[in-house]
N, C-alpha and C positions, 0 to 999 in steps of 0.2 A: 482463605485469602484469595481475592480475585486476581485476574491476570494483570490489571493495571497497578495494583499495589505491589505485586511481585516484581514488576519491571522497575518500579521506583526503588524498592529495597535493594534489588540487584545492582542497579546503577549507583546507588548511594554507597553500597559496600565496596564496589569497584573503585570509587573515588577515594574512599577512606584508605583502602589498601594500596592503591597506586600512588597516592599523595601522602602516604604516611610520613615520609621524610621530606615533605614539601618545603620545609624551611631551608633546605640546602639546594645545591645545584641540580640534583636529580629531579626534585619536584619542579624546579623552574624549567627543566628540559621538557618534562611531560606537559606542562602548561603551554609552553611555546608550540609544541607539537599540536596541541589541541587548537590553538589559534590558527595555525596554518591549515589544519583540516577543515575548520569552519570556513576559512576564506576559499579553499579549493572547492568545497561542496556548495558554496553559494553560486547560483546561476548567473549572477550579475557582476560581482566584484572582480573576478579574474579578467573578464572582458574590459572592465573599466580601467584596471591597472595597466593593461597593455595598450588599449586604444586611446586613453585620455592624453598621455604625453605625446603620442604621435599626432593627434589632432591639434593640440596646443602648439606644437613646434612647427607644423606644416601650414597652419592657417593663421594663427594669431599674429606672427611677425608681419604679415602682409596687411592685416586690417587694423592693428594697433599702431597706426602710423600717423604722426602729427606733422608730417611734411605738408605744406600748403601747396596744393596744385588744383587744376581744373577750376580756376576762378572765373566766373562768368562776368564779362565786361561788355559794356555798350559805349559807343562813342557818339558825341554830338559835335560835328565838325561845322562850326560857324564860319571858319575862314574859307573853306572850299577852294584851296589852292593846291598846286601840285606838291608843294612841300608838306602841307598838312596831310594830304592823302598818303604820302610816303610814311609819315609818322603813324597813321592809322594802320598801314600795312605791316609796320614793324611790331605793333601791338598784336595784330592778328597772327603774325608768324611766331610769336612767343610760345614756348611749350608750357608755360605756367597758366596761360589764359585760354578760356573758351570764348571766342569772339561771337557775340550774339547780334551783331549788326550795328548799323547806324540809325540814330533817331533824329527826327527833325528839330526837337527842342529838348531842353533840360527837363521840363515838366513831364514830357512823355517818358523819358528815360527813368525819372524818379518814380513814376507809377510802377514800372517793372521791378524796381528795387523793393517797393512796398509790397508787391505781390510775390517776392522771392524768386522772380525770374532772372534777376541780375544781381551781382554782388558789388560791382564798382561801375561808376559812370565817369568817363573822361570827356570833359568839355574843352574844346579847342576854340578860343575866341579869335576874332579877326586879327587882333594885334598881339597874338600869343607870344611872339618873339620878344616883345617888350614887357608885357604884363604877366606872362606865364599862362599856365593852364589850370583848370579846376579838376581835382580828383575827389569825387564823392563816394565814400565807401560805406557799405552796410556793416556796422560795427556791433551787431547783435552777437556775432561770433568775433570777439575782440582779436583773437590771434589771426584769423583769416582776414579781417579788415585791415589790421595794421601791416601785416606782412605783404598782403596783396597790393595795398597802396604803395608800399615801399618798392616792390618789384616794378610797378607801373611808373613811379617817379624816376627810377634808374633808367628806364627805357627813354622817357622824355628827356632826361638830362643828357644822356648819351647822344641823342639826336639833335637837340637844340643847342647844346654847348659842347662841341667836339673837342675844344681845348681841355675841358674838365675830364672828358672821357679819355683823352690821350694821357693825362696825368694818372688817372685811375688804372689805366692799362699797364703802367710802369710799376705799380705797387705789387710786390711779391708776397703772396699769402701762403703760409705753411700750416697745413691742417695736421694736428698731432693726433695719433692713436686711431683716428677714423678718417683717413685721407680722402676717401670717396664720399664722405658724408652720407653713408648708408645708415638709415635709421634702425635697421635690423640689428646692427652691431650694438646699438644702445639698448634695444628692447629684449633681445634673447636672454642675456643673463638675468634680467628682472623677471622673466617668465619662470625661471627656476623657483623663485619665491612663491609664485601662485600655485605651482604644482605641489610643492612641499606643504603649503598651507592647506590645500584641499585634501591631499592624500594622508598627511600625518595629523591634521586637525579634526576634520569631520569624521573620518573613518573610526578612530579610537573612541570618539564621543558617542557615535551611534552604536558602537560595539557593546559597551557596557549598558547603555540604555536598552538596547535590544535584549540583552540577557535579563534585565530587570523585568521587561514586559513579558518575556517568555517564561520567567521563573527559574531559569537554570542557574542564576547567580546564587540562589539559596543553597544549591548543592555544593558550591565552592565555599560558602560561608561556614558550613558544618565540618569542613576539613581543616587540618592544622596548617593551612597555607598562611604565611605571614603577609602583612600588607605590602611590604617591599617586594616580595616574590610575585604577588598578584599583579601589582602595578608594572613591574618589569616585564612580566609575561604579556601584558597588554601593549607595552611600548616597543619592545625589541622587534616584533614582526613588522611593524610599520616603519621602523628605522631601516630595516632591510629593504622594504618596498621603496622607501625614499632613495636609497642608494641605487636600486635597480632603475627607477624612473630617471634619476640624474644621468646614469650611464646611457640610457636610451636617448635622452635629450642632447647630450654631448655628441653622440654619434650622428644624430639627425642634423645638428648644427653644422657639423663638418661635411656630411654627405649632401645635404640639400643646399646650404648657403655658402659652404666653403669657409665658415667662420670657426676658428679654433681658439682655445684658451691661450692667452699670451703669457700668463704667469704659471707658477707651479700648480699642476692639476690637483695635487694633494690638498692644497688650501681650499679649492672649490669643494671638495668632499668634506673637509673639516667644517666649513661654513654651513653646508647643507645639514650636516649632522647636528650642529648647534641649533639651527633653526628648527629642525625636526624635533629636537628635545623640547624646545619651547612649545611648539604647537601641539605635539602629542600630549604633553603635560597639561596644557590649557584645555584640550579636548576632554581629558579625563576629569579635570576639575569641573567642567560644565556638566559632564555626565553624572558625576557624583551628587550634584545638587539638583539634577533633573529626574523626573519620574517617567516621562514619555519622550519619544523621539521628536515630537513636535516642539516641545519645550527646548530640547537640546539644539535643534536646527535653528530656531529663531534666536536663541541667545548667542550661538556661534556666529550666525550671520551678522548680528548687530555689531559685535566686536570686530569681526573680520573686515567689514566695510570701512570702519574707522581706521583700522591699522593700515589698510591699503591706501586710502586717500590721503593719509597724513604721513606717508612713508617716503615720498619723493619718487615713487614708481613712475608716475606720469608727468608730474610737474616739479620744478625745483622747490625744495623746502624753503629756500631763502626768500622766495616770493610770497610766502605766507605771512599773515599778520604775526606780530611778535608773540601774542598769547598762544597762537596755534603752533608756532615754531617750537615753543617750549615743550610740547608733547613729544617731539622727536627724541628727547633725551631718555624717554622711557618706552620708546617704540622699537621693539627688536627688528621689525621689518625695515626700518630706516637704517639701522646698523648693517643688516645683511645686504641690502641693495647697494649701499655705499661701498661695502667691502667687496662684494662680488664683481661690481663693475671695475673696481680698482685692480683686481687680480685678472679678471677675464679680458678686459678691454685694454687696460694700460700696462699689464704685466707687473703688477705690484708684488712685493714679497711679504713675508710675515711681519717684518718690521713696519711696513706701511699700513697694515691693517690690525696691528696689535691692539689698539684701542677698541676697535669694533669686536674683535674676538673676545676680549675680556668682558665687554659689556654683554655680548650674547651668552657667554658662559655663566655670568652672574645671574642674568634674568632666567636662563634655562634652569639653573640649579634651584633658584627660589620657587619657580613654578613646579618643578618635580617634587620638591619637598612638600609643597602645598597639596599636590595631587595625592601623595601618600597620606598626609595628615587628614585630608577631607574624606578619605574613604573609610566608611564605618562598617566594620565587619560584625554582623549580628549572628551570634551563635544561637 
């Protein structure tokens, strides 16, 4: 017997003896220990698990911002009076606009819009107090065009119609839950979903496929390890990682932004565990039907992109077409984001999110059962 065959027999005998009672809790403990050893000995995964949530929480809330600012505006002042110049100065002084100067004609300003050098053109005619002004906005980006023109219209109205501005100043507005209109308060709880999806979805999927490519899964298949034990051993380590990542995110949210959970913190952990159950089970399902890492990555990415874009993470789901809105009823990301924002931002209780919790639990249970059933253990 050569040395390579001796190593294989020795390792095989160790697995049979160490996992002889693998159908019980003892075997599960050994398998979980094996998973953590694999993660620790990997040169990349420990660094990813620590660095990824830090980067996401410290960078993404600043860049994933849908507030409309830095709108480039040009002015065509055909009136050329003291009053019209005062209006131009008010536009120039606004924090929402980047004043790109005055143009001699509307055609010249429109050329800059066509070349993406300007976003909005304000045309002040000679009799603007009677006929009004012209606001031409580049609406390729619909949100920027509509909100930017609305900002500009408010400035013009406040200047040309002081009586209307005086009435508007008497209106008292009460902002609920996010009184400073800080977009980070809205985005930070949604980032938890992205972290759980990547940590608990992709990593378990690549784990099993990696064992298939390395051939080590065959050594598990010849042991009396039950399918439930094997799947739980693959899921539990990544659930623990998800809880660790969530704890890091909560600490960074408090330390960096001063944003804390307004509702019971236990509900946040409950929601993360339910979402981790779904994505880890889904990742195992994909890995069970995939033969290579390339297949698993492409299939996971295909479904993940759809789940994200149709979840309401970035845009309100009610603005979707009716046929697209119907997909939210089977999208666990939608239930999670709706529930996490209710608890984290608005201080909701279990009664407020009971519907979302039951939906997440049901979808997660179905996916976990499918993950176990789809794993075929070949003796």
